[in-house]
Structure formats: structure tokens, C-alpha cells
C-alpha positions as CSV (number, residue, x, y, z in Angstrom):
1,X,0.1,0.0,0.1
2,X,2.8,2.7,1.1
3,X,4.5,1.7,-2.5
4,X,1.5,2.3,-4.2
5,X,0.8,5.7,-2.6
6,X,4.4,6.7,-3.3
7,X,3.8,5.7,-7.2
8,X,0.6,7.9,-7.4
9,X,2.6,10.7,-5.6
10,X,5.4,10.3,-8.1
11,X,2.7,10.4,-11.2
12,X,0.9,13.4,-9.7
13,X,4.2,15.4,-9.4
14,X,5.4,14.4,-12.8
15,X,1.8,15.5,-14.1
16,X,2.2,18.8,-12.5
17,X,5.7,19.2,-13.9
18,X,4.7,18.7,-17.1
19,X,2.0,20.9,-16.9
20,X,4.4,23.6,-15.4
21,X,7.0,23.1,-18.3
22,X,4.2,23.6,-20.9
23,X,3.2,26.8,-19.5
24,X,6.7,27.8,-19.2
25,X,7.7,26.8,-23.0
26,X,4.2,28.9,-24.1
27,X,5.1,31.9,-22.5
28,X,8.8,31.9,-23.7
29,X,8.0,30.5,-27.2
30,X,6.2,31.9,-30.3
31,X,3.0,30.7,-28.3
32,X,3.1,34.0,-26.4
33,X,3.1,36.1,-29.8
34,X,0.1,34.1,-30.9
35,X,-1.7,34.8,-27.5
36,X,-1.8,38.7,-28.1
37,X,-3.4,40.5,-30.8
38,X,-1.8,40.7,-34.1
39,X,0.0,44.1,-35.5
40,X,0.8,45.7,-38.8
41,X,4.8,46.5,-38.5
42,X,3.7,49.3,-41.0
43,X,0.7,51.3,-42.7
44,X,0.5,50.2,-45.9
45,X,2.2,52.5,-48.7
46,X,1.8,52.9,-52.4
47,X,4.3,51.9,-55.0
48,X,4.5,51.4,-58.9
49,X,1.0,53.5,-60.0
50,X,-0.1,52.8,-63.5
51,X,-2.8,54.2,-65.7
52,X,-5.3,51.8,-64.2
53,X,-3.5,50.1,-61.0
54,X,-1.5,50.9,-58.3
55,X,0.5,48.7,-55.8
56,X,-0.4,48.3,-52.1
57,X,2.8,47.4,-49.7
58,X,2.8,46.7,-46.0
59,X,5.0,44.6,-43.3
60,X,4.4,42.1,-40.8
61,X,6.4,40.4,-38.1
62,X,4.4,36.8,-39.3
63,X,3.6,35.1,-42.4
64,X,0.0,34.7,-41.9
65,X,-2.5,33.1,-43.8
66,X,-4.0,35.6,-45.8
67,X,-3.3,39.1,-46.6
68,X,-5.7,41.4,-48.7
69,X,-6.7,44.6,-49.7
70,X,-10.2,45.7,-49.5
71,X,-10.9,49.0,-51.6
72,X,-13.8,51.1,-53.3
73,X,-17.3,51.8,-52.3
74,X,-17.8,50.2,-48.5
75,X,-14.5,48.2,-49.5
76,X,-16.5,45.9,-51.5
77,X,-13.5,45.2,-53.8
78,X,-10.8,42.7,-52.7
79,X,-7.2,42.5,-53.8
80,X,-5.2,39.4,-52.5
81,X,-1.6,40.0,-51.5
82,X,1.5,38.2,-52.6
83,X,3.8,37.3,-49.5
84,X,7.6,37.4,-49.7
85,X,10.0,37.2,-46.8
86,X,13.0,39.6,-46.5
87,X,16.1,37.5,-46.8
88,X,18.9,39.9,-45.3
89,X,17.2,42.0,-42.3
90,X,19.1,41.5,-39.1
91,X,19.4,43.4,-35.7
92,X,22.7,43.6,-34.2
93,X,24.7,45.0,-31.2
94,X,24.0,48.6,-32.3
95,X,20.4,48.3,-33.2
96,X,18.1,50.1,-30.7
97,X,15.0,48.0,-31.0
98,X,12.9,46.6,-28.1
99,X,14.5,46.5,-24.8
100,X,18.0,47.2,-26.6
101,X,18.9,50.8,-25.7
102,X,22.3,50.8,-25.2
103,X,24.9,48.8,-27.4
104,X,24.8,44.7,-27.0
105,X,22.4,44.8,-24.0
106,X,20.4,42.1,-26.1
107,X,22.3,41.2,-29.4
108,X,25.8,40.4,-29.2
109,X,26.4,39.9,-32.9
110,X,24.1,40.4,-36.2
111,X,20.8,38.2,-35.9
112,X,18.5,37.3,-38.6
113,X,15.1,39.0,-38.0
114,X,12.2,37.7,-39.5
115,X,9.9,40.1,-41.5
116,X,7.3,39.4,-44.2
117,X,6.4,41.6,-47.1
118,X,2.9,41.7,-48.7
119,X,2.2,43.4,-52.1
120,X,-1.5,43.7,-53.7
121,X,-2.4,44.9,-57.0
122,X,-5.4,47.1,-57.0
123,X,-6.6,47.3,-60.5
124,X,-9.3,48.9,-62.6
125,X,-8.6,52.4,-61.2
126,X,-9.9,55.6,-63.0
127,X,-7.3,58.4,-63.4
128,X,-8.3,61.2,-61.4
129,X,-10.4,59.4,-59.1
130,X,-9.1,58.6,-55.7
131,X,-10.5,55.4,-54.0
132,X,-10.5,54.4,-50.2
133,X,-8.5,51.2,-49.3
134,X,-7.4,49.4,-46.3
135,X,-5.5,46.3,-45.7
136,X,-6.2,43.1,-43.5
137,X,-3.7,40.4,-42.4
138,X,-4.7,37.1,-40.9
139,X,-2.4,35.3,-38.7
140,X,-2.0,31.7,-38.6
141,X,-4.0,31.2,-35.7
142,X,-7.0,32.8,-37.2
143,X,-6.5,36.3,-35.5
144,X,-6.6,39.4,-38.0
145,X,-5.9,42.9,-38.2
146,X,-6.7,45.8,-40.1
147,X,-5.2,48.9,-41.1
148,X,-7.2,52.4,-41.0
149,X,-8.3,53.7,-44.5
150,X,-6.5,55.7,-46.8
151,X,-7.0,56.7,-50.2
152,X,-5.1,55.9,-53.3
153,X,-5.2,56.5,-57.4
154,X,-3.6,55.5,-60.4
155,X,-0.7,57.5,-62.4
156,X,-2.0,60.8,-62.9
157,X,-2.7,62.1,-66.8
158,X,-1.0,64.7,-68.2
159,X,-2.6,67.8,-67.6
160,X,-3.4,67.1,-63.8
161,X,-1.6,69.9,-61.4
162,X,0.3,67.7,-58.8
163,X,2.1,68.6,-55.6
164,X,5.4,66.6,-55.2
165,X,7.8,66.2,-52.3
166,X,11.5,66.5,-53.0
167,X,13.5,65.2,-50.3
168,X,16.5,63.1,-49.1
169,X,19.0,61.9,-46.8
170,X,16.4,60.7,-43.9
171,X,18.9,58.5,-42.3
172,X,16.8,58.6,-38.5
173,X,18.2,62.0,-38.0
174,X,16.8,64.3,-35.4
175,X,14.6,66.8,-37.3
176,X,13.1,64.1,-39.8
177,X,9.5,63.7,-37.9
178,X,9.4,67.7,-37.8
179,X,10.4,68.2,-41.4
180,X,7.6,65.6,-42.6
181,X,4.7,66.8,-40.2
182,X,5.3,70.3,-41.5
183,X,5.1,69.2,-45.2
184,X,1.6,68.1,-44.3
185,X,0.6,70.8,-42.0
186,X,2.0,73.0,-45.1
187,X,0.8,72.0,-48.3
188,X,-1.5,69.0,-47.1
189,X,-1.6,65.8,-49.0
190,X,1.0,65.1,-51.5
191,X,1.0,63.4,-54.9
192,X,4.0,61.8,-54.9
193,X,7.6,61.7,-53.0
194,X,10.9,61.7,-54.8
195,X,13.6,60.9,-52.4
196,X,17.2,61.1,-53.7
197,X,18.6,58.1,-51.7
198,X,19.9,57.3,-48.2
199,X,16.4,56.2,-46.6
200,X,18.4,54.9,-43.6
201,X,22.2,54.4,-41.9
202,X,22.3,50.9,-42.3
203,X,19.9,49.1,-44.8
204,X,20.1,45.3,-43.3
205,X,19.3,46.5,-40.2
206,X,15.7,46.1,-40.0
207,X,14.7,48.2,-36.4
208,X,15.8,51.3,-38.9
209,X,12.9,50.9,-41.4
210,X,10.7,49.8,-38.7
211,X,10.6,50.5,-35.5
212,X,13.6,51.9,-34.2
213,X,12.8,52.4,-30.1
214,X,14.1,55.9,-30.5
215,X,11.1,56.9,-32.6
216,X,12.7,58.2,-36.3
217,X,12.5,55.0,-38.3
218,X,12.1,55.1,-42.0
219,X,8.5,54.2,-42.0
220,X,7.1,55.5,-39.1
221,X,8.3,59.3,-40.1
222,X,6.6,58.8,-43.4
223,X,3.4,57.6,-42.2
224,X,2.9,59.6,-38.7
225,X,3.7,57.4,-36.6
226,X,7.3,58.9,-35.0
227,X,8.2,59.7,-31.9
228,X,10.7,62.5,-31.8
229,X,12.5,64.1,-29.0
230,X,10.2,67.1,-29.6
231,X,7.2,65.2,-30.1
232,X,7.0,65.5,-33.8
233,X,5.0,62.5,-35.2
234,X,6.2,63.0,-38.8
235,X,3.5,63.2,-41.7
236,X,0.6,60.6,-43.2
237,X,2.5,60.8,-46.6
238,X,2.9,57.3,-48.4
239,X,-0.2,56.1,-47.6
240,X,-1.8,58.2,-50.0
241,X,1.1,59.0,-52.3
242,X,3.3,56.5,-54.3
243,X,7.2,57.1,-53.6
244,X,10.0,57.2,-56.1
245,X,13.7,56.7,-54.8
246,X,17.3,56.6,-56.2
247,X,20.1,54.6,-54.5
248,X,22.4,56.5,-52.0
249,X,25.5,55.1,-50.4
250,X,23.4,54.2,-47.4
251,X,21.2,51.7,-49.5
252,X,24.5,49.3,-50.3
253,X,25.8,47.2,-47.8
254,X,29.4,45.6,-48.3
255,X,30.6,42.2,-47.9
256,X,28.2,39.8,-46.5
257,X,29.0,38.3,-42.8
258,X,32.7,39.0,-42.7
259,X,32.6,41.2,-39.9
260,X,31.4,41.5,-36.3
261,X,28.3,44.1,-36.8
262,X,26.2,45.6,-39.5
263,X,28.0,48.9,-39.4
264,X,31.3,47.3,-39.9
265,X,29.8,45.3,-42.6
266,X,28.0,48.4,-44.2
267,X,31.5,49.9,-44.4
268,X,33.0,46.8,-45.8
269,X,32.1,47.6,-49.7
270,X,35.2,46.7,-52.2
271,X,35.1,46.9,-55.8
272,X,33.6,43.8,-57.8
273,X,36.7,43.5,-60.0
274,X,38.9,42.9,-56.5
275,X,36.5,40.7,-55.3
276,X,36.8,38.8,-58.3
277,X,40.5,38.5,-58.0
278,X,40.0,37.6,-54.0
279,X,37.4,35.1,-53.9
280,X,36.5,34.0,-57.6
281,X,33.1,34.2,-59.4
282,X,31.1,32.3,-57.1
283,X,29.3,34.6,-54.3
284,X,30.7,37.6,-56.0
285,X,27.9,39.9,-54.7
286,X,28.4,38.6,-51.2
287,X,32.2,39.6,-51.1
288,X,31.8,42.9,-52.9
289,X,28.6,45.0,-52.0
290,X,24.5,44.5,-52.5
291,X,21.3,46.3,-52.5
292,X,19.3,43.4,-51.8
293,X,17.3,44.8,-48.9
294,X,16.4,48.0,-50.7
295,X,15.4,46.2,-53.5
296,X,13.2,44.0,-51.7
297,X,11.6,46.6,-49.5
298,X,10.4,48.5,-52.6
299,X,8.5,47.7,-55.8
300,X,10.1,50.7,-58.4
301,X,9.7,51.1,-62.3
302,X,12.5,49.1,-63.8
303,X,14.8,49.7,-67.1
304,X,15.7,46.3,-68.8
305,X,19.3,47.7,-68.0
306,X,19.7,48.4,-64.5
307,X,16.2,46.9,-63.0
308,X,15.0,49.0,-60.3
309,X,18.6,50.7,-59.6
310,X,17.9,53.2,-62.6
311,X,15.0,53.7,-64.3
312,X,12.5,56.2,-65.8
313,X,8.9,56.9,-65.3
314,X,6.3,59.2,-66.6
315,X,4.1,60.9,-63.6
316,X,1.5,63.5,-65.0
317,X,3.4,65.9,-66.8
318,X,6.5,64.9,-65.3
319,X,9.1,62.4,-67.2
320,X,11.7,61.5,-63.9
321,X,14.9,60.0,-64.9
322,X,16.4,58.2,-62.0
323,X,20.0,57.2,-62.0
324,X,22.3,55.1,-60.0
325,X,25.4,57.6,-59.0
326,X,26.7,56.8,-55.3
327,X,29.7,55.6,-54.1
328,X,31.2,54.2,-50.7
329,X,31.6,57.2,-48.5
330,X,34.8,57.1,-46.4
331,X,36.8,59.3,-44.5
332,X,38.9,62.1,-45.4
333,X,41.2,61.9,-42.5
334,X,45.0,61.1,-43.5
335,X,46.2,59.9,-40.1
336,X,47.6,56.2,-40.2
337,X,44.4,54.1,-38.5
338,X,42.4,55.9,-41.5
339,X,40.9,53.5,-44.5
340,X,39.9,56.6,-46.2
341,X,39.2,58.4,-49.3
342,X,42.9,59.0,-50.0
343,X,44.9,56.5,-48.3
344,X,44.9,52.8,-46.8
345,X,45.6,52.3,-42.9
346,X,49.2,51.5,-42.2
347,X,48.5,48.3,-40.7
348,X,46.5,47.0,-43.6
349,X,49.3,47.9,-46.1
350,X,50.4,44.3,-46.4
351,X,46.9,42.7,-47.0
352,X,44.7,44.2,-49.7
353,X,41.9,42.0,-48.5
354,X,41.4,44.4,-45.9
355,X,41.9,47.5,-48.3
356,X,39.2,50.1,-48.6
357,X,40.1,50.7,-51.8
358,X,39.0,54.7,-51.6
359,X,35.9,55.9,-52.6
360,X,34.4,52.8,-54.8
361,X,31.7,53.7,-57.2
362,X,29.1,51.0,-57.2
363,X,27.8,51.5,-60.6
364,X,29.7,52.6,-63.7
365,X,28.1,55.8,-65.7
366,X,31.0,57.1,-67.3
367,X,30.3,57.4,-71.0
368,X,30.2,54.2,-72.6
369,X,29.1,52.3,-69.8
370,X,25.8,50.5,-69.5
371,X,23.9,53.0,-67.6
372,X,25.1,55.7,-69.4
373,X,24.0,54.1,-72.7
374,X,20.5,53.5,-71.0
375,X,20.5,57.0,-70.4
376,X,21.5,58.2,-73.8
377,X,18.8,56.0,-75.4
378,X,15.9,57.5,-72.5
379,X,16.7,61.0,-73.1
380,X,16.1,60.1,-76.9
381,X,12.7,58.5,-76.0
382,X,9.2,59.8,-77.2
383,X,8.4,59.6,-73.7
384,X,11.0,61.8,-72.7
385,X,11.1,64.3,-75.5
386,X,6.9,64.7,-74.9
387,X,7.2,65.6,-71.4
388,X,6.2,68.7,-70.2
389,X,8.7,68.8,-67.3
390,X,12.0,66.8,-67.6
391,X,13.7,65.8,-64.4
392,X,16.7,63.8,-63.4
393,X,17.3,62.6,-60.0
394,X,20.4,60.8,-58.3
395,X,22.3,61.1,-55.1
396,X,25.7,62.1,-55.6
397,X,26.2,66.3,-56.1
398,X,27.3,67.5,-59.3
399,X,27.3,71.3,-57.7
400,X,27.3,71.7,-54.0
401,X,28.8,73.8,-51.1
402,X,28.6,70.9,-49.2
403,X,31.7,68.5,-48.2
404,X,30.8,65.3,-49.8
405,X,30.9,66.6,-53.2
406,X,35.1,66.4,-52.6
407,X,36.7,64.2,-54.0
408,X,35.2,64.5,-57.7
409,X,33.3,61.7,-58.7
410,X,35.4,59.1,-60.7
411,X,37.2,55.8,-59.7
412,X,40.3,56.2,-57.0
413,X,43.7,56.1,-59.0
414,X,45.7,54.0,-56.5
415,X,49.4,55.2,-56.1
416,X,51.3,52.4,-54.0
417,X,54.7,53.3,-52.7
418,X,57.5,50.5,-52.3
419,X,60.9,50.2,-50.4
420,X,64.1,49.0,-52.2
421,X,62.4,45.7,-51.0
422,X,59.1,46.0,-52.5
423,X,57.6,46.2,-49.3
424,X,54.3,48.5,-49.7
425,X,55.0,51.8,-47.8
426,X,52.0,53.6,-48.5
427,X,48.5,53.0,-50.4
428,X,47.1,56.7,-51.7
429,X,44.2,57.5,-53.7
430,X,43.9,60.3,-56.2
431,X,40.9,61.2,-58.0
432,X,41.6,63.4,-61.0
433,X,38.8,66.0,-61.5
434,X,38.9,66.3,-65.4
435,X,37.8,62.8,-65.1
436,X,34.7,63.5,-63.0
437,X,32.0,61.2,-64.8
438,X,29.1,63.5,-63.5
439,X,30.5,66.7,-64.9
440,X,32.5,65.2,-67.9
441,X,29.8,62.9,-69.2
442,X,26.9,63.1,-67.7
443,X,25.7,66.8,-67.1
444,X,26.4,67.4,-70.8
445,X,24.1,64.8,-71.8
446,X,21.2,66.4,-69.8
447,X,22.3,69.9,-70.9
448,X,21.5,68.5,-74.7
449,X,18.2,66.9,-74.0
450,X,17.1,70.1,-72.1
451,X,16.4,68.7,-68.8
452,X,15.1,71.2,-66.8
453,X,15.8,70.4,-63.1
454,X,18.7,67.7,-61.3
455,X,17.7,66.3,-58.2
456,X,20.4,65.1,-55.7
457,X,21.4,65.2,-52.0
458,X,24.4,63.3,-50.2
459,X,25.7,66.6,-48.4
460,X,22.9,67.2,-45.9
461,X,22.1,70.7,-46.8
462,X,19.8,72.9,-49.0
463,X,21.7,74.8,-51.7
464,X,20.8,75.5,-55.4
465,X,22.4,76.3,-58.8
466,X,21.6,77.3,-62.4
467,X,23.6,76.7,-65.2
468,X,24.0,79.0,-68.1
469,X,21.6,76.9,-70.2
470,X,19.1,77.6,-67.9
471,X,19.2,74.0,-65.8
472,X,18.3,74.3,-62.4
473,X,20.4,72.1,-59.8
474,X,18.5,71.4,-56.5
475,X,20.1,69.5,-53.0
476,X,17.5,69.8,-50.9
477,X,18.7,67.3,-48.2
478,X,19.0,69.6,-45.1
479,X,15.9,67.8,-43.7
480,X,17.4,66.2,-40.4
481,X,20.9,67.3,-39.7
482,X,23.7,68.9,-41.5
483,X,27.6,68.5,-42.2
484,X,28.1,72.5,-42.6
485,X,28.6,74.6,-46.3
486,X,31.9,75.6,-47.1
487,X,31.7,78.7,-49.0
488,X,33.7,80.9,-46.8
489,X,35.6,80.9,-43.8
490,X,35.9,76.6,-42.6
491,X,37.5,74.8,-45.4
492,X,36.6,71.2,-46.6
493,X,39.2,68.4,-45.3
494,X,41.0,68.0,-48.4
495,X,44.7,66.6,-48.6
496,X,47.3,69.2,-48.6
497,X,48.8,70.7,-52.0
498,X,46.2,69.0,-53.9
499,X,44.4,72.3,-54.7
500,X,43.7,71.3,-58.4
501,X,41.4,68.5,-57.7
502,X,40.3,69.2,-54.5
503,X,38.2,72.5,-53.7
504,X,38.6,73.7,-50.2
505,X,35.9,76.0,-50.9
506,X,32.7,77.0,-53.0
507,X,31.4,74.6,-55.5
508,X,34.6,72.8,-57.0
509,X,32.5,72.5,-60.5
510,X,32.1,76.4,-60.9
511,X,29.0,77.5,-60.3
512,X,27.7,80.0,-57.9
513,X,25.1,79.6,-55.5
514,X,21.7,80.9,-55.7
515,X,20.7,83.2,-53.3
516,X,16.8,82.1,-51.9
517,X,14.6,84.5,-53.9
518,X,12.1,85.0,-51.0
519,X,13.5,85.2,-47.9
520,X,17.2,84.0,-47.3
521,X,18.6,83.5,-43.9
522,X,21.3,86.1,-43.1
523,X,25.0,84.9,-42.0
524,X,27.1,86.6,-39.6
525,X,27.7,89.3,-41.6
526,X,24.1,90.2,-42.1
527,X,24.3,89.3,-45.8
528,X,21.9,86.7,-47.1
529,X,23.2,83.2,-47.2
530,X,22.8,81.0,-50.6
531,X,22.1,77.9,-48.7
532,X,20.7,76.2,-45.4
533,X,23.0,74.5,-43.3
534,X,21.5,73.9,-39.7
535,X,20.8,71.3,-37.1
536,X,17.9,73.0,-35.9
537,X,16.4,74.5,-39.1
538,X,15.0,71.7,-41.2
539,X,13.9,72.6,-45.2
540,X,11.8,70.4,-47.5
541,X,10.6,71.5,-51.2
542,X,7.5,70.9,-53.0
543,X,7.3,71.2,-57.1
544,X,4.1,72.2,-58.6
545,X,3.4,70.9,-61.5
546,X,0.4,73.0,-62.2
547,X,2.6,76.0,-61.9
548,X,5.9,74.6,-63.0
549,X,7.2,76.1,-59.7
550,X,9.6,74.6,-57.2
551,X,9.0,76.1,-53.5
552,X,11.5,75.6,-50.6
553,X,10.2,76.1,-47.1
554,X,12.0,76.1,-43.6
555,X,11.1,75.6,-40.1
556,X,13.1,76.4,-37.2
557,X,12.7,73.0,-34.7
558,X,13.8,74.9,-32.0
559,X,11.1,77.2,-31.6
560,X,8.2,74.4,-32.2
561,X,5.2,77.3,-32.0
562,X,7.1,79.4,-35.0
563,X,6.0,79.2,-38.6
564,X,6.9,77.4,-41.6
565,X,8.6,80.1,-44.0
566,X,8.9,79.6,-47.7
567,X,12.2,81.2,-48.4
568,X,12.8,80.4,-52.0
569,X,10.9,79.8,-55.3
570,X,12.2,79.3,-59.0
571,X,10.2,78.2,-62.1
572,X,10.9,75.2,-64.7
573,X,11.0,76.7,-67.8
574,X,10.4,75.0,-71.5
575,X,13.8,74.9,-72.5
576,X,13.0,73.7,-76.2
């Protein structure tokens, strides 16, 4: 009897243990996620409009069983979404996400983060007519979540007056939320967004796109869900307006998995030709650089030659040509430890696998290259020639007062110094000004085709220029912070004694900056400044195709109750 009672007690104890372990497992496994209500990682946003359709895209952290868009009167029509999983999104010790507010609290090295992308094509649309829509995602357990209602429309027809936001260089900078909130408060809903590169800092770091816990991730700012230090929320913009982007240096990731953090990986791009010699043909992209996450997140127009990396699209009265003009930013520092624009680190001299190879140009654009030939063909197309407005967008500045226009946009020319025994003493890089591909090859092509405006970013300031033929150059990238303007006084960091190729002041390519036409800011000397380079004052620009004007506005974030000021305006004239 005693033995029987003991056995019963043992069985009961084992039963209780199993129940407890089951509960604990449920709490610490995916079952905890399923027990809570599902959420969308982003609101929906619009991509790739056509004459009768538009794509609706959104993200979740669950694969789900069904994802769809309901649209039209009383949401009676439905479009089913295709779902794909992002292949390279990760978090690492430098992520600011979830409970990690300091480096390394949760993540000790890069860790894959599962994110699913949903895209549905809404068809049967009528130009000029906006339609209500919302998205719904159903999780594997049958629980569902829906977005708020927004509006969509197909590509506008020629003659339709549009307001287009011109922006770039968001990168989770501190004034972005204020900038985009003031766009909506000032001009209302825009019809499209043109973003000239540098969406985030590290393209494969998922939280920078979706949920950085500092509140300034890319999608929250453009969808009105940001949480900034000064209580700005961003703007509800891309839920209603399609976005067209170009590749900047921050959309490009370097060699995959060879470093200890995503930041180091981003900085580890090397030329494809070098990677081919070092590693061979197999996995060439992984051993050089890639834009995989950027291309997986967006659905953009495509060219046969460049895919989504360079393309052209008609939108209302505008033909927008988007180029891939970006290179690997490296420090101008000339010290022994610098793997920079102009030199290799002393400790790496005998190991070429660790070299940076200077400011690597990611996609050839010089005369005779595949991209150049595509551009020449596009500029000769009927779609381009018939457009009322002809605009070209890329990332690297052809004219600027900023620091990032130096050195010239050309491939680095290595100069390897050796001692008497053949041992490498120094590796330095030169960038001949006469070989600048944008100034020498691309800009003359655009001038000949009567392009009215070139839009770009990269140097984090507002300034603009006008060529003798009347082509406008607009850099409207002082949206979140600045690295300064170099017109007088402080000089760009350039190699000593190389004044021929590297200008320390002004626009290296010979144009004078245009002073804003309405309300320029005064400089220290009281004279109007031809730029805005401020960490308090943020600027944005709007292209009104109804009037052909480009208007620029500024807002002082240090005075949250101050008014938005229109400070500059110019008109795109017919040049033919």
C-alpha cells in the first residue's frame, strides 16, 4: 500500500511538472506572440502606379495565412496580396530596438530578424479618382488585424496639377519627423514623393526601417507614427502617395558576414573587380556589395538594363529619370589609422583583402557604360521628349557647397609606394578632376536633352544652382541634420597641396550658388546666405506641376511654435 501511494505521488508530481513546463514553454516560445493581438509592422504604402492600377505594400512579423486589400465603395472589392520574406534583415549589437537601448544589451552579434512583405495590385482604377482602401492580415491562428482607411489613385494623366515632395537623406536624423509633419501641415496631401537616396543608415538593420525605439525609423516618419524628442510625429504621406527613390550610399551593404556588426559590414564594400580576384566568381555579390534589402522593400519602375537601380517613369506632366550615382563614403582623414578616401590604414598595407580601395563607385556611369548608354537612349525616347517637365534624380551632387562633393566623382587612381625590397610603404588614392564622370559625361548629356532640373542629396544641406543654359540643380537634403557648407571661412578637409583636384571652398565645378528668392537666412555678416546648413532649421521642397514652380520651406525645430517660412521659389521653364 505504501509503495502504491508513493507511485501515485510520483505520477502526480510528474503530471504537475509537465503542466508547468508546458506553461513555461508557452510563455517563452512563439505561443506568447500568438496569444496577443496581431499588429502590422507598417501602415500600407503605395508603389508603382500605372494608368489603371497601383501596388499596396505593407509588412508584418508573421507569415500569416491571408493578406488582402479591401477598396472601393464600402470596401466591397478585394485584392489578394503576395507574401515574401525579406532575406537579409537583421539586428545587431548597435540596433536600438525593443529592450535594447544601449549597445550589446540584447544582441551580441548580427541576428536574423524575420519580416514578411505583402504586396497587392489594386486594378480597375480611373485616373483622377481617389479610392478608399485598407489592408487586412490574418495570422496563422486566424486572428486578424486591419489598417485604418486611406486613399489611392493610379498614375495621373498629363495636365493634372500635382504637388510632389522633394526630399533625401533621412537616415533617422533628429529633424526628420518635424520636417515631414510640417510638409503635411503646410501643403496638405502630396501626390508623390521623390527621395534622392539615403533612406536609412544601415540597409540590412531592420529596426531602422520599421521600429527603432528612439522613434525616428523610416516608415514611421513617412506615415505619421514617429516619436521624436520634440513630440513631432512625422506625416501621413506615403499611405496616399507613391514614392520613387534613388540609391544612395546608405542603401548599399558591403561584404556579407565578414565582420562583427552590421555597421562594419556596411563599411566593408570593395570593388567587384577586386572581389573577383580575391574570391572568384562564386558569391561575387556577397564578397563585394549589394542592394538586396533596398530592392526587396520597394517595388519601383524597372529598366531592362538596370532593373530597379536606374529607371524612368512618367507621372502626370513629368518624366522622371532616376540614375544610380553613389559611391562608398570614406573618411577624409589622413592619419595612419584611416581607411579613407585618400589612403589605406598602415596596419593593412600588406593585406589587400583589408583595403577599402577608396571611394568605390558602385555602378559605372561614365560614357560608354551600360547605364550611360541606357540614359542616352532614354533621353531620346518619345516619352521623355514629349514630357512637359524633364527631371533627373540621383544621389551624388554635381554642384554643391557641402563636404561630400569632394573628391570628384571618378574611380580612385591608386598610387602604391614600395621600399627597395618591394614592401608596400603607403597606398594613396587620387581622383583627377578632369575625369569626373558626372561633370564630364552625364551633365552635358542632360543639358543637350533640355533637362530642366537635377535633384540630388548626399551633403545634408539646402542649396541650388543654375547653369548658363537654364538647367536647375537642387540639393534639398538639409532635412534632418547637416555637416556644414563651405563657401567661406571653414574649409573642407582635403589633402594638402592638391588644390587642382580638391576644392576646399565653394562649388568645385564652377557654379555660383543662387541666393533664395524670398526669405534667405542672414549670415554672421548680415548678408543673405545662399544655403541652409543647420541642425535646428530643417528644409523641404515642393514641386507644383500646375504652375511649374519649385518652392522651398524652412522650419526652426528649436522653436516648435514658430511658423513655416517659404524662403525660395523658382520656375521650370520650357527649354526647347
